[in-house]
Residue, then its C-alpha position, 0 to 999 in steps of 0.5 A: m905412558a906405560y904402567s906397570k901391571d901391578l898398578v893396573q891390577d891395583v886400580l882394577d881391584y880398587l874399582d871392583a871395590g866400589h870406587s870411582t875412576r876419579e877416586a882412583e885418579e886421585r889415589f893412584n896418580v893415573s888418569h880417570e880415562s886410563a882407569a876406565r879404559w883398563r876396566r873396558l879392556r879387562d871386561g871385553n868391552l872395547r867400544n868407544n864412548r861415542p858412536h860412529p856415525i851411520r853412512y846412509p846410501p846416497e839413494t836414502a838421502r836423496m829420497a829423504l830430501g825429496l820428501a822432506y823439501g819437496d812439495h809433498g806436505f811432509t815434515l821432517d819428523q814424518v820423513a824421518v819416520m818413513v825413511g828410517v833416518s833422523a830428522p837432524t840427519i836429513s838436514v845435514y844431507l841438505h846442508m851437504e847438498e848445498e855446499a856440494h852445489g855451491g849453495r842455495n839458488h839466490g831467490d830460495p828462502p834460507r833452511s836452518i840445519l835445525t829446522r824440523s818442518r818444511r816451511 
């Protein structure tokens, strides 16, 4: 829905006076998301609220998996520090590898994505 420039400016003035976007929503009958977006646009902060996922090179993923799940004695947390990738990301790599190769071998123990150390 397109709002008038005057309404947008009134909402921004209201926010600048110290009111919350929820209060602006009630007073001006606009969504709090719109009010927040207008403020970000005005202030030059166009970044989304959520960060974009980082794509690591396949070599990094393979190295992290080899260190974490090979017979090297490292925990996921230790590997995460060495490689510069978070432990949950390494677990996601494992999950993606298992899906790409048809799952685990029948005799392999299950590995939870939430597992933080090698068992």
